[in-house]
C-alpha positions as CSV (number, residue, x, y, z in Angstrom):
1,X,0.0,0.0,0.0
2,X,1.3,3.5,-0.9
3,X,0.8,6.2,1.7
4,X,0.9,9.9,0.9
5,X,1.1,13.1,2.9
6,X,-2.3,14.5,3.7
7,X,-2.0,17.9,2.1
8,X,0.4,20.0,4.1
9,X,0.0,18.1,7.3
10,X,2.2,15.4,8.8
11,X,-0.6,12.8,8.6
12,X,-0.1,10.0,6.1
13,X,-3.1,8.4,4.4
14,X,-3.4,5.4,2.0
15,X,-3.9,6.3,-1.7
16,X,-7.3,4.5,-1.5
17,X,-9.8,5.2,1.2
18,X,-13.0,3.3,1.7
19,X,-16.3,5.2,1.5
20,X,-19.3,4.0,3.5
21,X,-22.2,5.8,1.8
22,X,-23.2,2.3,0.8
23,X,-23.8,1.4,4.5
24,X,-27.4,1.4,5.7
25,X,-29.6,2.2,2.7
26,X,-31.7,4.4,5.0
27,X,-33.3,6.5,2.2
28,X,-34.4,5.9,-1.3
29,X,-31.4,7.9,-2.6
30,X,-28.9,5.8,-0.6
31,X,-30.6,2.5,-1.3
32,X,-29.4,2.9,-4.8
33,X,-25.9,3.0,-3.5
34,X,-26.2,0.0,-1.2
35,X,-27.7,-1.4,2.0
36,X,-24.7,-2.9,3.7
37,X,-25.4,-4.2,7.2
38,X,-23.1,-4.6,10.1
39,X,-22.0,-8.1,9.3
40,X,-21.1,-7.3,5.7
41,X,-19.4,-4.0,6.8
42,X,-17.1,-5.9,9.1
43,X,-16.1,-8.2,6.3
44,X,-15.4,-5.3,4.0
45,X,-13.3,-3.6,6.6
46,X,-11.4,-6.8,7.1
47,X,-10.6,-6.8,3.4
48,X,-9.6,-3.2,3.5
49,X,-7.3,-3.6,6.4
50,X,-5.6,-6.7,4.9
51,X,-4.8,-4.5,1.9
52,X,-3.5,-1.6,4.0
53,X,-6.5,0.6,3.6
54,X,-7.2,2.1,7.1
55,X,-8.9,5.3,5.9
56,X,-12.7,5.1,6.2
57,X,-15.0,8.0,5.1
58,X,-18.6,8.6,6.2
59,X,-20.9,11.6,6.8
60,X,-23.7,12.3,9.2
61,X,-26.1,12.8,6.4
62,X,-25.5,9.4,4.8
63,X,-28.7,7.5,5.5
64,X,-29.6,10.0,8.3
65,X,-26.7,8.8,10.5
66,X,-27.1,5.1,9.8
67,X,-23.8,4.9,7.9
68,X,-22.0,6.3,10.9
69,X,-23.7,3.8,13.2
70,X,-22.8,0.8,11.1
71,X,-19.2,2.0,10.6
72,X,-19.0,2.4,14.4
73,X,-20.3,-1.1,15.0
74,X,-17.8,-2.5,12.4
75,X,-14.8,-0.9,14.0
76,X,-15.8,-1.7,17.6
77,X,-13.1,-3.8,19.2
78,X,-10.4,-2.8,16.7
79,X,-7.2,-1.0,17.7
80,X,-8.1,2.7,17.4
81,X,-4.6,3.7,16.5
82,X,-4.8,1.6,13.4
83,X,-7.8,3.5,12.0
84,X,-8.3,6.8,10.3
85,X,-12.0,7.8,10.5
86,X,-13.4,10.8,8.6
87,X,-16.9,12.2,8.7
88,X,-18.7,15.4,7.7
89,X,-21.3,17.9,8.8
90,X,-23.3,20.9,7.4
91,X,-26.1,19.3,5.4
92,X,-29.6,19.0,7.1
93,X,-30.1,16.3,9.7
94,X,-33.6,17.5,10.7
95,X,-36.2,20.2,10.1
96,X,-35.1,22.5,13.0
97,X,-33.5,25.9,12.2
98,X,-30.2,24.9,13.7
99,X,-30.1,21.3,12.5
100,X,-28.1,22.2,9.5
101,X,-25.3,24.6,8.5
102,X,-21.9,25.5,9.8
103,X,-22.7,27.7,12.7
104,X,-20.9,27.2,16.0
105,X,-24.0,25.5,17.7
106,X,-24.7,23.3,14.6
107,X,-21.1,22.1,14.2
108,X,-20.6,21.4,17.9
109,X,-23.9,19.5,18.1
110,X,-23.2,17.6,14.8
111,X,-19.7,16.6,16.0
112,X,-21.0,15.3,19.3
113,X,-23.7,13.3,17.6
114,X,-21.3,11.8,15.1
115,X,-18.9,10.8,17.9
116,X,-21.8,9.0,19.7
117,X,-23.0,7.2,16.5
118,X,-19.4,6.1,15.7
119,X,-18.6,5.2,19.3
120,X,-15.4,7.2,19.3
121,X,-13.7,9.8,21.5
122,X,-12.2,11.7,18.5
123,X,-12.6,12.0,14.7
124,X,-9.4,11.9,12.6
125,X,-10.7,14.1,9.8
126,X,-13.7,16.3,10.1
127,X,-15.0,18.0,7.0
128,X,-17.5,20.7,6.2
129,X,-19.6,18.8,3.7
130,X,-20.4,22.0,1.8
131,X,-20.1,25.8,2.0
132,X,-22.6,27.5,4.2
133,X,-23.1,31.1,2.8
134,X,-25.4,32.0,5.7
135,X,-22.7,31.6,8.4
136,X,-19.7,33.9,8.7
137,X,-16.6,32.0,7.6
138,X,-14.7,32.9,10.8
139,X,-17.6,31.5,13.0
140,X,-17.3,28.1,11.2
141,X,-13.5,28.1,11.4
142,X,-13.6,29.2,15.1
143,X,-15.9,26.3,15.9
144,X,-13.7,23.8,14.0
145,X,-10.6,25.2,15.8
146,X,-12.4,24.7,19.2
147,X,-13.1,21.1,18.3
148,X,-9.5,20.5,17.4
149,X,-8.2,22.1,20.6
150,X,-10.7,20.1,22.7
151,X,-9.3,16.9,21.2
152,X,-12.6,15.8,19.6
153,X,-11.1,16.4,16.1
154,X,-7.6,15.8,14.9
155,X,-7.6,17.3,11.4
156,X,-10.1,19.5,9.4
157,X,-11.0,19.6,5.8
158,X,-13.7,21.0,3.6
159,X,-15.7,19.6,0.7
160,X,-17.3,21.0,-2.5
161,X,-15.9,24.5,-1.9
162,X,-15.2,27.0,-4.6
163,X,-11.7,28.5,-5.0
164,X,-12.6,31.7,-3.2
165,X,-14.4,29.9,-0.4
166,X,-11.3,27.8,0.3
167,X,-8.7,30.7,-0.1
168,X,-10.6,33.0,2.2
169,X,-10.9,30.3,4.8
170,X,-7.1,29.6,4.6
171,X,-6.4,33.3,5.0
172,X,-8.6,33.7,8.1
173,X,-7.0,30.6,9.7
174,X,-3.6,32.0,9.1
175,X,-4.6,35.4,10.5
176,X,-6.1,34.0,13.7
177,X,-3.7,31.1,14.2
178,X,-6.6,28.6,13.9
179,X,-6.5,25.0,12.5
180,X,-6.5,25.2,8.7
181,X,-8.0,23.0,6.1
182,X,-5.4,20.5,4.9
183,X,-7.7,18.6,2.6
184,X,-10.5,19.3,0.2
185,X,-12.8,16.5,-0.7
186,X,-13.7,17.0,-4.3
187,X,-15.5,15.5,-7.2
188,X,-12.9,14.6,-9.9
189,X,-13.0,12.0,-12.6
190,X,-12.3,11.5,-16.3
191,X,-15.9,12.6,-16.8
192,X,-15.6,15.7,-14.7
193,X,-12.2,17.6,-14.8
194,X,-13.5,21.0,-13.6
195,X,-11.3,20.5,-10.4
196,X,-8.3,21.2,-12.5
197,X,-9.2,24.7,-13.5
198,X,-8.7,26.6,-10.2
199,X,-8.9,24.2,-7.2
200,X,-5.9,22.1,-8.3
201,X,-3.5,25.0,-8.7
202,X,-4.8,26.4,-5.4
203,X,-4.2,23.0,-3.7
204,X,-0.6,22.9,-5.1
205,X,0.1,26.5,-3.9
206,X,-1.4,26.1,-0.5
207,X,-0.7,22.4,0.2
208,X,-4.3,21.3,0.4
209,X,-4.6,17.7,-0.6
210,X,-7.5,16.4,-2.7
211,X,-9.6,13.5,-1.4
212,X,-11.5,12.5,-4.4
213,X,-15.2,11.4,-4.3
214,X,-17.0,9.6,-7.1
215,X,-13.8,8.9,-9.2
216,X,-16.0,6.6,-11.3
217,X,-18.6,9.4,-11.9
218,X,-21.4,7.7,-10.0
219,X,-20.7,4.4,-11.6
220,X,-20.7,5.8,-15.2
221,X,-17.1,4.9,-15.8
222,X,-17.4,1.2,-15.0
223,X,-18.3,0.2,-18.5
224,X,-21.9,-0.6,-17.6
225,X,-23.3,2.5,-19.2
226,X,-23.2,2.5,-23.0
227,X,-24.8,4.3,-25.9
228,X,-28.5,3.7,-26.2
229,X,-28.4,1.8,-22.9
230,X,-30.0,3.6,-20.0
231,X,-28.8,2.9,-16.5
232,X,-30.9,0.4,-14.6
233,X,-33.9,1.9,-12.8
234,X,-33.0,2.7,-9.2
235,X,-29.3,2.2,-9.8
236,X,-26.6,4.5,-8.4
237,X,-25.8,5.8,-11.9
238,X,-29.5,6.8,-12.4
239,X,-29.7,8.5,-9.1
240,X,-26.4,10.4,-9.7
241,X,-27.3,11.6,-13.2
242,X,-26.5,15.1,-11.9
243,X,-22.8,14.1,-11.9
244,X,-22.7,13.2,-15.6
245,X,-25.6,12.4,-17.9
246,X,-25.8,8.8,-19.1
247,X,-26.9,10.3,-22.4
248,X,-23.7,12.3,-22.9
249,X,-21.8,11.4,-26.1
250,X,-18.7,12.8,-24.4
251,X,-19.1,10.2,-21.6
252,X,-19.4,7.4,-24.2
253,X,-16.3,8.6,-26.0
254,X,-14.3,8.5,-22.7
255,X,-15.6,4.9,-22.0
256,X,-14.6,3.9,-25.5
257,X,-11.0,4.9,-24.8
258,X,-11.1,3.4,-21.3
259,X,-12.1,0.1,-22.9
260,X,-9.3,0.3,-25.4
261,X,-6.7,1.0,-22.7
262,X,-8.1,-1.6,-20.4
263,X,-7.7,-4.3,-23.1
264,X,-4.1,-3.2,-23.7
265,X,-3.3,-3.6,-19.9
266,X,-5.5,-6.5,-19.1
267,X,-7.3,-4.4,-16.5
268,X,-11.0,-3.5,-16.0
269,X,-12.4,-0.2,-17.3
270,X,-13.0,0.9,-13.7
271,X,-9.4,0.0,-12.6
272,X,-8.0,2.2,-15.4
273,X,-10.4,5.1,-14.6
274,X,-9.3,4.9,-10.9
275,X,-5.6,4.7,-11.8
276,X,-5.8,7.8,-13.9
277,X,-7.2,9.8,-10.9
278,X,-4.7,8.3,-8.5
279,X,-1.8,9.8,-10.3
280,X,-3.1,13.3,-10.8
281,X,-1.4,16.3,-9.1
282,X,-2.6,17.2,-5.5
283,X,-4.4,13.9,-5.0
284,X,-3.8,12.5,-1.5
285,X,-6.4,9.8,-1.5
286,X,-9.2,8.5,-3.7
287,X,-12.4,7.2,-2.1
288,X,-13.8,4.0,-3.4
289,X,-17.1,2.3,-2.4
290,X,-18.3,-1.2,-2.8
291,X,-21.6,-3.0,-2.4
292,X,-19.8,-6.3,-1.8
293,X,-16.4,-7.9,-1.4
294,X,-16.1,-8.7,-5.1
295,X,-16.5,-5.0,-6.1
296,X,-14.0,-4.0,-3.4
297,X,-11.3,-6.4,-4.5
298,X,-11.8,-5.2,-8.1
299,X,-11.2,-1.6,-7.0
300,X,-8.0,-2.7,-5.1
301,X,-6.7,-3.7,-8.5
302,X,-6.4,0.0,-9.4
303,X,-3.2,0.2,-7.2
304,X,0.4,-0.8,-7.8
305,X,0.8,0.2,-11.4
306,X,0.8,3.2,-13.7
307,X,-0.6,4.1,-17.0
308,X,2.0,4.5,-19.8
309,X,2.5,8.0,-21.2
310,X,0.7,7.2,-24.5
311,X,-2.2,5.6,-22.6
312,X,-2.5,8.6,-20.3
313,X,-2.4,11.0,-23.3
314,X,-5.3,9.1,-24.9
315,X,-7.4,9.4,-21.8
316,X,-6.5,13.1,-21.4
317,X,-7.5,13.8,-24.9
318,X,-10.7,11.9,-24.8
319,X,-11.8,13.6,-21.5
320,X,-10.5,17.2,-22.3
321,X,-13.2,19.8,-21.9
322,X,-13.3,23.5,-22.6
323,X,-12.9,25.3,-19.2
324,X,-15.1,28.2,-18.1
325,X,-13.9,31.8,-18.3
326,X,-11.3,33.1,-17.2
327,X,-9.5,29.7,-17.4
328,X,-9.8,29.2,-21.1
329,X,-8.3,32.7,-21.6
330,X,-5.4,31.9,-19.1
331,X,-4.7,28.6,-21.0
332,X,-3.8,30.6,-24.1
333,X,-0.6,31.7,-22.3
334,X,1.0,28.5,-20.9
335,X,4.2,30.4,-20.3
336,X,2.3,32.5,-17.8
337,X,0.0,29.8,-16.4
338,X,1.7,26.4,-16.8
339,X,-0.5,23.4,-16.2
340,X,0.0,21.5,-12.9
341,X,2.4,18.6,-13.0
C-alpha cells in the first residue's frame, strides 16, 4: 500500500480510502448506493485492512446517521490507532432551524452526535460537507478550531468549496492562528475535470490535498453505461445523473478509450479510470465504495501500477473539456500559467 502526505499536514493516508455511503440504505437515494449491514461492513473492513486501507470515510447525512452507526459497529473492538475515521457535517439532519449549516452551535452538536454514533472519542478528519453562505466563515472556522483544541477532532477539511471559499478560509485561519484546512474532498474523474481549473492550482500552492469522491462518476465509468443503454432503474448511476448524464456522447467517447486502454493492460475499465485519478497532481487519496467484497477487490486492482504515457495521453485527450472563463483565456498563455504537473 502506498501512503501519501495528507495535504500539508504530517498525517499520512493510503492512496485509496473506503467510502461508507453504501452502509445502511436508509433513504431511497442511498438504497441505490447500497444497503450494507453490520456483518457485511465488518467483512469489507477486514478486506480493506488486509490490503493496508485504514482510511474510512462517512458523513452524518449518509442514510440519516445510519452509515456512521454501522461503521461504528464495524470498527468496535479494533485498535483505534490503526484506523483513520473521517466524517462530515453541514447538510440538514432535521427540520429545525439549527439542525443544518456550519454555525458554531450546529457544528458542535453535529460533531458530538457523530462521535456518539461512531462510538469514538475523536474523529481523525472532520469535513464541512459544503459551503454555508449563511454563516460567517470565521464563525465556522472558530468552531472547528475549538473542536481541534478540545481533542474531539484531529484534522479538518472541507468539501465542495469554490476557490474563493477555500482561499478566504485559509487566509482567516492564518490570521487567527486557527487550525487550517489541509484537505479538500472534491468530485474529480475522467468525466468531470473542472477541479483542474482553479482548485488544483490552489491545492498545489497552499498544500491542500485532494480527497476524491466519485472517481467513477457515479458508476458511469465502469463500462456498464453505454450508448442507447440507459442505467438500470433505481441504480446509483441513475440517481447520480447530476454528476454526468448517461446520455452524454462525451461520456461514451471516454468509455470507448477506457475500454481500449483496459484491453491493452489486461485491466478492467473501472481500474483504469481509478488509476488515472490516483496519479493526478494534489491527490492525497481516492475514495472507493463497494456493495460487496467482489467489487471492493476489483477496486483494489487500481493500485500498484501506472498508465503509460501514451495511454494517459489518450485518456487526457478523450476527456478534455473546454474550461469556463477566465480559465480558457489563461490557458492561451501557458508560459504565464503552466499546467499543474
